[in-house]
C-alpha positions as CSV (number, residue, x, y, z in Angstrom):
1,M,7.9,-50.6,27.0
2,I,5.3,-49.6,24.4
3,K,6.2,-46.5,22.6
4,K,4.0,-44.1,20.6
5,L,5.2,-45.7,17.4
6,D,3.9,-49.1,18.6
7,T,0.6,-47.6,19.6
8,L,0.3,-45.9,16.2
9,I,0.8,-49.1,14.3
10,I,-1.4,-51.2,16.6
11,R,-4.2,-48.7,16.3
12,S,-3.8,-48.6,12.5
13,F,-4.0,-52.4,12.5
14,I,-7.0,-53.1,14.8
15,G,-9.7,-51.6,12.6
16,P,-8.8,-53.3,9.3
17,F,-8.2,-56.6,11.1
18,F,-11.7,-56.8,12.7
19,A,-13.3,-55.7,9.4
20,T,-11.4,-58.2,7.3
21,F,-12.0,-60.9,9.9
22,L,-15.7,-60.5,9.7
23,I,-15.7,-60.3,5.9
24,S,-13.5,-63.5,5.8
25,L,-15.8,-65.3,8.2
26,F,-18.9,-64.3,6.3
27,V,-17.3,-65.6,3.0
28,L,-16.4,-68.9,4.6
29,I,-19.9,-69.3,6.1
30,M,-21.4,-68.5,2.7
31,Q,-19.1,-71.1,1.1
32,F,-20.6,-73.7,3.4
33,F,-24.2,-72.7,2.5
34,W,-23.4,-72.7,-1.2
35,L,-22.0,-76.2,-0.8
36,Y,-25.1,-77.6,1.0
37,I,-27.8,-75.3,-0.5
38,D,-29.6,-78.2,-2.1
39,D,-29.8,-80.1,1.2
40,L,-31.1,-77.0,3.1
41,I,-33.7,-75.6,0.8
42,G,-37.3,-76.8,1.4
43,K,-36.7,-78.5,4.7
44,G,-38.8,-76.0,6.7
45,L,-36.0,-75.2,9.2
46,D,-36.9,-72.9,12.0
47,A,-34.9,-69.8,13.0
48,V,-33.3,-71.5,16.0
49,T,-31.9,-74.4,13.9
50,I,-30.6,-72.0,11.2
51,F,-28.8,-69.8,13.8
52,Q,-27.4,-73.0,15.5
53,L,-26.1,-74.1,12.1
54,I,-24.5,-70.6,11.4
55,G,-22.9,-70.6,14.8
56,Y,-21.3,-74.0,14.4
57,V,-20.1,-73.2,10.9
58,A,-18.7,-69.8,12.1
59,A,-16.9,-71.5,15.1
60,S,-15.3,-74.1,12.8
61,A,-14.2,-71.4,10.3
62,V,-12.5,-69.1,12.7
63,P,-9.0,-70.7,12.5
64,L,-9.1,-70.4,8.7
65,A,-10.5,-66.8,8.7
66,L,-7.8,-65.6,11.1
67,P,-4.8,-66.1,8.7
68,L,-6.8,-64.6,5.8
69,A,-7.8,-61.6,7.9
70,L,-4.2,-61.2,9.2
71,L,-2.8,-61.2,5.7
72,L,-5.2,-58.7,4.3
73,S,-5.2,-56.4,7.3
74,S,-1.4,-56.3,7.5
75,I,-1.2,-55.4,3.7
76,M,-3.8,-52.7,4.3
77,T,-2.1,-51.3,7.4
78,F,1.4,-51.0,5.9
79,G,-0.1,-49.9,2.6
80,N,-2.0,-47.1,4.3
81,L,1.2,-46.0,6.1
82,G,3.1,-46.1,2.9
83,E,0.4,-44.2,0.9
84,S,0.4,-41.4,3.5
85,F,4.2,-41.3,3.5
86,E,4.3,-42.2,7.2
87,L,6.6,-45.1,6.4
88,V,9.0,-42.7,4.7
89,A,9.0,-40.5,7.8
90,I,9.6,-43.5,10.1
91,K,12.5,-44.8,8.0
92,S,14.0,-41.3,7.7
93,A,14.1,-41.2,11.5
94,G,16.4,-44.2,11.4
95,I,13.9,-46.8,12.5
96,P,14.3,-50.0,10.4
97,L,11.4,-52.0,9.0
98,L,11.8,-54.9,11.4
99,R,11.5,-52.5,14.3
100,F,8.1,-51.1,13.4
101,M,6.9,-54.6,12.3
102,Q,7.7,-55.9,15.8
103,P,4.5,-54.9,17.7
104,L,2.3,-56.5,14.9
105,L,4.5,-59.5,14.9
106,I,3.8,-59.9,18.7
107,V,0.1,-59.4,17.9
108,S,0.3,-62.1,15.2
109,F,1.8,-64.6,17.7
110,F,-1.1,-63.8,20.0
111,I,-3.6,-64.3,17.2
112,G,-1.9,-67.6,16.4
113,G,-2.3,-68.7,20.0
114,I,-6.0,-67.9,19.7
115,A,-6.2,-69.9,16.5
116,F,-4.6,-72.9,18.3
117,L,-7.0,-72.6,21.3
118,F,-10.0,-72.6,18.9
119,A,-8.6,-75.5,16.9
120,N,-7.9,-77.5,20.1
121,N,-10.8,-76.7,22.4
122,I,-13.7,-75.2,20.4
123,I,-13.4,-76.7,16.9
124,P,-13.8,-80.4,18.1
125,V,-17.1,-79.5,19.9
126,A,-18.3,-77.4,17.0
127,N,-17.5,-80.1,14.4
128,L,-19.3,-82.7,16.6
129,K,-22.4,-80.5,16.8
130,L,-22.2,-79.4,13.2
131,N,-21.9,-83.0,11.8
132,G,-24.8,-84.2,13.9
133,L,-27.0,-81.2,12.8
134,K,-25.9,-81.4,9.2
135,Y,-26.8,-85.2,9.1
136,D,-30.2,-84.6,10.6
137,I,-31.0,-81.8,8.0
138,I,-29.7,-83.8,5.1
139,V,-31.8,-86.9,5.9
140,A,-34.9,-84.9,6.9
141,K,-37.8,-84.8,4.4
142,P,-38.7,-81.6,2.5
143,A,-41.1,-79.3,4.2
144,F,-44.8,-80.1,3.7
145,D,-46.2,-78.2,0.7
146,I,-48.9,-79.5,-1.7
147,K,-49.2,-77.5,-4.9
148,E,-52.1,-77.2,-7.3
149,G,-52.5,-79.9,-10.0
150,I,-49.4,-81.9,-8.9
151,F,-49.3,-85.4,-7.4
152,Y,-47.7,-85.1,-3.9
153,D,-46.0,-88.3,-2.8
154,K,-44.0,-87.2,0.3
155,L,-46.5,-88.5,2.8
156,E,-45.8,-92.1,3.7
157,G,-48.3,-94.5,2.0
158,Y,-50.3,-91.8,0.2
159,I,-50.4,-89.8,-3.0
160,I,-52.5,-86.6,-3.0
161,K,-53.6,-84.3,-5.8
162,I,-55.5,-81.0,-5.3
163,G,-57.1,-79.4,-8.3
164,K,-57.4,-75.9,-6.9
165,K,-56.6,-74.0,-3.7
166,E,-58.1,-70.8,-2.6
167,K,-55.9,-67.8,-1.7
168,N,-55.9,-68.7,2.0
169,D,-54.4,-72.2,1.1
170,S,-57.1,-73.9,3.4
171,I,-60.1,-74.3,1.1
172,I,-59.4,-76.9,-1.6
173,H,-61.3,-78.3,-4.6
174,N,-61.2,-81.5,-6.7
175,V,-59.3,-83.6,-4.2
176,I,-57.9,-87.1,-5.0
177,I,-56.2,-89.2,-2.3
178,Y,-54.7,-92.5,-3.4
179,E,-53.5,-95.0,-0.8
180,K,-50.4,-97.0,-1.6
181,N,-50.8,-100.5,-0.1
182,Y,-48.3,-102.2,-2.5
183,G,-50.9,-104.8,-3.5
184,L,-53.2,-105.3,-6.5
185,Q,-56.1,-103.6,-4.9
186,D,-57.0,-99.9,-5.3
187,Q,-57.9,-97.7,-2.4
188,F,-58.6,-94.1,-3.2
189,M,-61.0,-91.2,-2.4
190,I,-62.2,-88.2,-4.4
191,A,-64.1,-85.1,-3.1
192,E,-65.4,-82.0,-4.6
193,N,-64.1,-79.6,-2.0
194,G,-62.9,-79.4,1.6
195,V,-60.6,-77.7,4.1
196,M,-57.0,-78.6,4.6
197,R,-55.1,-77.5,7.8
198,V,-52.3,-78.6,10.0
199,T,-53.2,-79.3,13.7
200,P,-51.8,-76.8,16.2
201,D,-49.2,-79.3,17.5
202,K,-48.0,-79.8,13.9
203,R,-48.3,-83.6,14.3
204,F,-51.1,-84.2,11.8
205,L,-52.4,-82.9,8.5
206,E,-56.2,-82.8,8.6
207,F,-58.5,-83.0,5.6
208,K,-62.3,-82.2,6.1
209,L,-63.7,-83.3,2.8
210,Q,-67.3,-82.7,1.5
211,N,-69.4,-84.4,-1.3
212,G,-67.1,-87.2,-2.3
213,W,-66.7,-91.0,-2.9
214,N,-64.5,-93.6,-1.2
215,Y,-63.5,-96.5,-3.3
216,Q,-62.1,-99.7,-1.8
217,E,-61.3,-103.3,-2.8
218,N,-61.7,-106.0,-0.2
219,G,-60.0,-109.4,-0.4
220,N,-56.6,-110.9,-0.7
221,R,-54.1,-108.1,-1.4
222,Y,-52.3,-110.2,-4.0
223,S,-55.5,-111.5,-5.7
224,T,-57.7,-110.0,-8.4
225,N,-60.7,-111.9,-7.1
226,T,-62.1,-109.1,-4.8
227,E,-65.2,-107.2,-4.2
228,F,-65.4,-103.5,-5.1
229,I,-67.0,-101.1,-2.6
230,R,-68.0,-97.5,-3.4
231,M,-69.3,-95.3,-0.5
232,G,-70.5,-91.8,-0.9
233,F,-70.2,-89.2,1.8
234,K,-71.2,-85.6,2.6
235,D,-68.6,-85.0,5.3
236,Y,-65.4,-87.0,5.9
237,K,-62.4,-86.4,8.1
238,K,-59.0,-87.7,7.1
239,E,-55.8,-87.3,9.1
240,F,-52.2,-87.9,8.0
241,D,-49.2,-88.3,10.3
242,L,-46.5,-85.6,9.9
243,R,-43.9,-87.0,12.3
244,S,-41.6,-87.9,9.4
245,F,-41.3,-84.2,8.5
246,K,-39.9,-83.2,11.8
247,L,-36.2,-82.6,12.3
248,N,-35.1,-85.5,14.6
249,R,-31.9,-84.8,16.4
250,T,-29.3,-87.5,16.4
251,E,-27.1,-88.1,19.4
252,D,-23.7,-86.4,19.1
253,S,-22.0,-89.5,20.4
254,L,-22.5,-91.2,17.0
255,F,-19.9,-88.9,15.5
256,K,-17.4,-88.6,18.4
257,Y,-14.9,-91.2,16.9
258,N,-13.9,-89.0,14.0
259,P,-10.3,-87.6,14.6
260,Q,-11.6,-84.1,13.8
261,M,-13.5,-84.2,17.1
262,Y,-10.4,-84.8,19.2
263,S,-8.2,-82.4,21.0
264,V,-4.4,-82.6,21.0
265,R,-4.3,-84.6,24.2
266,Q,-6.9,-87.1,22.8
267,L,-5.0,-87.3,19.5
268,N,-1.8,-88.1,21.4
269,R,-3.5,-90.9,23.3
270,A,-5.0,-92.3,20.1
271,I,-1.7,-92.1,18.1
272,D,0.1,-93.8,21.0
273,S,-2.4,-96.6,21.0
274,L,-2.2,-96.9,17.2
275,G,1.6,-96.5,17.1
276,N,2.4,-100.3,17.4
277,V,0.4,-101.3,14.3
278,H,3.5,-102.8,12.6
279,K,4.5,-104.9,15.6
280,D,1.0,-106.0,16.4
281,F,0.1,-107.1,12.9
282,Y,3.5,-108.9,12.6
283,K,2.7,-111.0,15.6
284,R,-0.8,-111.6,14.5
285,S,0.3,-112.7,11.0
286,N,2.9,-115.0,12.4
287,R,0.4,-116.5,14.8
288,E,-2.5,-117.0,12.4
289,L,-0.7,-117.9,9.2
290,K,1.7,-120.3,10.9
291,T,-1.2,-122.8,11.5
292,F,-1.7,-123.3,7.8
293,F,2.0,-124.3,7.1
294,I,2.6,-127.5,9.1
295,F,6.1,-128.1,7.7
296,I,7.4,-125.1,9.7
297,R,7.1,-127.2,12.8
298,Y,9.7,-129.6,11.5
299,A,12.3,-126.9,10.7
300,D,14.2,-127.5,14.0
301,S,13.6,-131.2,14.1
302,T,15.9,-134.1,12.9
303,W,13.6,-135.0,10.0
304,P,15.5,-132.9,7.4
305,Q,18.9,-134.5,8.5
306,V,17.5,-138.0,8.4
307,N,15.9,-137.6,5.0
308,Q,18.7,-135.4,3.5
309,A,19.9,-138.0,1.0
310,R,16.4,-138.8,-0.2
311,L,15.6,-135.1,-0.6
312,K,18.9,-134.4,-2.4
313,N,18.3,-137.2,-5.0
314,A,14.6,-136.2,-5.6
315,R,14.1,-134.6,-9.0
316,S,10.8,-133.0,-8.0
317,F,8.3,-132.7,-5.2
318,D,6.0,-135.3,-6.9
319,S,8.7,-137.9,-6.9
320,I,8.7,-138.0,-3.1
321,I,5.0,-138.6,-2.8
322,P,3.5,-142.0,-3.6
323,D,1.2,-142.1,-6.6
324,S,-1.8,-143.1,-4.4
325,L,-1.4,-139.9,-2.3
326,K,-0.7,-137.4,-4.9
327,S,-4.3,-136.2,-5.5
328,V,-5.0,-136.1,-1.8
329,V,-1.9,-134.1,-1.1
330,S,-2.6,-131.8,-4.0
331,D,-6.1,-131.1,-2.9
332,A,-5.0,-130.6,0.7
333,C,-2.3,-128.1,-0.4
334,I,-4.7,-126.1,-2.6
335,S,-7.2,-125.9,0.3
336,Q,-4.6,-124.8,2.8
337,I,-3.2,-122.2,0.4
338,N,-6.7,-120.8,-0.3
339,V,-7.5,-120.5,3.4
340,A,-4.1,-119.0,4.1
341,K,-4.6,-116.4,1.3
342,T,-8.1,-115.5,2.6
343,T,-6.6,-115.0,6.1
344,A,-3.7,-112.9,4.7
345,D,-6.2,-110.7,2.7
346,I,-8.3,-110.1,5.8
347,I,-5.2,-109.2,7.9
348,S,-3.9,-107.0,5.0
349,R,-7.2,-105.1,4.8
350,E,-7.3,-104.5,8.5
351,Y,-3.7,-103.4,8.4
352,V,-4.4,-100.8,5.7
353,A,-7.5,-99.6,7.6
354,K,-5.4,-99.2,10.8
355,M,-2.7,-97.3,8.9
356,D,-5.2,-95.0,7.3
357,M,-6.7,-94.3,10.7
358,L,-3.2,-93.6,12.1
359,K,-2.6,-91.2,9.2
360,K,-5.8,-89.3,9.8
361,H,-5.0,-88.9,13.5
362,R,-1.5,-87.6,12.7
363,I,-2.9,-85.2,10.0
364,E,-5.4,-83.8,12.5
365,W,-2.6,-83.4,15.1
366,H,-0.5,-81.3,12.7
367,R,-3.6,-79.3,11.6
368,K,-4.0,-78.0,15.2
369,F,-0.6,-76.2,14.8
370,T,-0.4,-75.5,11.0
371,L,-3.2,-72.8,11.1
372,S,-1.5,-71.1,14.0
373,G,1.8,-71.1,12.1
374,A,0.0,-69.8,9.0
375,C,-1.0,-66.6,11.0
376,I,2.6,-65.8,11.5
377,V,3.8,-66.8,8.0
378,L,1.1,-64.8,6.3
379,F,1.8,-61.8,8.4
380,M,5.5,-62.0,7.4
381,I,4.2,-61.9,3.8
382,G,1.6,-59.2,4.3
383,A,3.6,-56.6,6.2
384,P,6.5,-56.2,3.8
385,L,4.1,-56.6,0.8
386,G,2.1,-53.6,2.1
387,S,5.2,-51.5,2.6
388,I,6.3,-52.3,-1.0
389,I,3.0,-51.6,-2.8
390,R,2.2,-48.6,-0.6
391,K,-1.5,-48.8,-1.4
392,G,-4.3,-48.7,1.2
393,G,-8.0,-49.6,1.0
394,L,-9.5,-52.8,-0.2
395,G,-8.5,-52.6,-3.9
396,T,-4.9,-53.6,-4.5
397,P,-4.4,-55.2,-1.0
398,L,-7.4,-57.5,-1.6
399,I,-5.9,-58.7,-5.0
400,F,-2.5,-59.6,-3.4
401,A,-4.2,-61.1,-0.3
402,I,-6.4,-63.4,-2.5
403,I,-3.4,-64.5,-4.6
404,F,-1.3,-65.5,-1.6
405,F,-4.2,-67.0,0.4
406,V,-5.2,-69.1,-2.6
407,L,-1.6,-70.2,-2.9
408,F,-1.5,-71.1,0.8
409,H,-4.8,-73.0,0.5
410,L,-3.8,-74.9,-2.6
411,L,-0.5,-76.0,-1.0
412,N,-2.2,-76.9,2.2
413,T,-4.8,-79.0,0.2
414,F,-2.2,-80.7,-2.0
415,G,0.0,-81.5,1.0
416,E,-2.8,-83.0,3.0
417,K,-3.9,-85.1,0.0
418,F,-0.3,-86.4,-0.6
419,A,-0.1,-87.2,3.1
420,R,-3.3,-89.2,3.0
421,Q,-2.1,-91.1,0.0
422,G,1.2,-91.9,1.7
423,I,3.2,-90.1,-1.0
424,I,4.9,-88.0,1.7
425,S,4.9,-88.0,5.4
426,E,2.2,-86.3,7.5
427,L,4.8,-83.8,8.8
428,A,5.9,-82.8,5.3
429,G,2.4,-82.7,3.9
430,M,0.7,-80.6,6.5
431,W,3.7,-78.1,6.7
432,L,4.2,-77.9,3.0
433,S,2.5,-74.5,2.6
434,T,4.5,-73.1,5.5
435,A,7.8,-74.4,4.1
436,V,7.1,-72.8,0.7
437,L,5.8,-69.4,2.0
438,I,8.5,-68.8,4.6
439,P,11.2,-68.1,1.9
440,V,8.6,-65.9,0.1
441,G,8.2,-63.9,3.3
442,I,12.0,-63.6,3.8
443,F,12.4,-62.4,0.2
444,L,9.6,-59.8,0.5
445,T,11.0,-58.6,3.8
446,T,14.5,-58.2,2.3
447,K,13.0,-56.2,-0.6
448,A,11.0,-54.0,1.7
449,M,14.1,-53.2,3.8
450,R,15.8,-52.1,0.6
451,D,12.9,-49.9,-0.5
452,S,12.3,-52.1,-3.6
453,Q,10.3,-50.8,-6.5
454,M,9.1,-54.2,-7.7
455,F,5.4,-53.2,-7.5
456,N,5.8,-49.6,-8.6
457,K,4.4,-49.1,-12.1
458,E,6.5,-46.0,-12.6
459,F,9.6,-48.1,-12.0
460,Y,8.7,-50.5,-14.8
461,F,7.6,-47.5,-17.1
462,R,11.1,-46.0,-16.6
463,L,12.7,-49.4,-17.1
464,F,10.9,-50.1,-20.4
465,K,11.5,-46.5,-21.5
466,S,15.3,-46.8,-21.0
467,I,15.3,-50.2,-22.8
468,H,13.4,-48.6,-25.7
469,T,15.9,-45.7,-25.8
470,F,18.8,-48.1,-25.7
471,L,17.4,-50.2,-28.6
472,S,16.7,-47.0,-30.6
473,K,20.3,-45.9,-30.2
474,L,21.5,-49.3,-31.1
475,R,19.3,-49.3,-34.3
476,F,20.6,-45.9,-35.2
477,L,24.2,-46.9,-34.9
478,K,23.6,-49.9,-37.1
479,S,21.9,-47.8,-39.8
480,S,24.7,-45.2,-39.7
481,T,27.4,-47.7,-40.3
């Protein structure tokens, strides 16, 4: 049954949570755009493409924004209650800290469930769409823009220079168009003025030139023995294809084999199919390498028993082989060993690649749950921390939230890196941050239940003052004796 106290705490929590969640989401979206700003600027992206990109980035950032928002809002909620002395009134009524943390703990479990649903169902689709759109934007050419007095070489096969442009950017003067044919001949055109415009369907760039000359060389493109032709014109129309400047959308299926695009069920299937890597490669190595070592066939035969005396008295391997066959046997052995080594290297590289793929799938499987667990762990840190510092607003809570979230993010990053490198297991690597922060949460909860003064500056002022007084008395006693 929900009591008035639970309603009070939940109402105090909802406002800061949604505010901090939107702020966290905005910061994470901006982080993405700061990272790829060089690939986005100058591509002439339309509003629909930009909003699609923002939507995909926002959806993929939700599981990371939820723990940060939960940490910051829990510090703010309990800090506000402590600053207004409501915590003191609640504790004086005999209600322990864990009791009035209970409703928000249930809410944090609910938010953790939402984070898991996002990570399992929405994030794979968002990552698939985001990777495809990001790839198309990165490989797209910069937007068409010819500036005055600069050679423009983004059009396939042409270099264009415009001496001057009018304010409307359509009337142009002193135009030079050079055609790149990768031969020894020159093909270029100059004009005094003209009009430049893009066709309504944006497929072609159209130049209507006036009072100019067209210079051409005819003949073998790799020969200097050509005839030079100069033709004057009063009006000339030149069109350039702009299809290469359009944003061409790649099929999403090209990126679907990345483990980040899988749900838990798909990851379970993939891990199960990759789980027999050791056994499969052992059988393959035994089958493929065995053909290069013929002597293995005779291990169970009677040949070793029949020739036991001869082998026992032999001082070296060369003494068994006749002199006429030593070079042949040596060359055959070296050849077999080289082929066997090459085959073993191929099998080894494929084994390493399979193991890396298995690690990536296991890491992604654990990632689906670690961010949900982070919501609960960071709440267990934020709630007692807010009741200890007893400060609301965005000042002090934001500082502590950043400190603990950076610690969580660093531990998470280091753990994932160690897991990828095989230093620790995937389980230990992906849950490293949770394992480290749980004792911190328990410690802060214990301190909060005992009304600790560890973040109260007056406590440290009184402590240092008493130490100073004690040292002064000790100094006085020494001087008097």
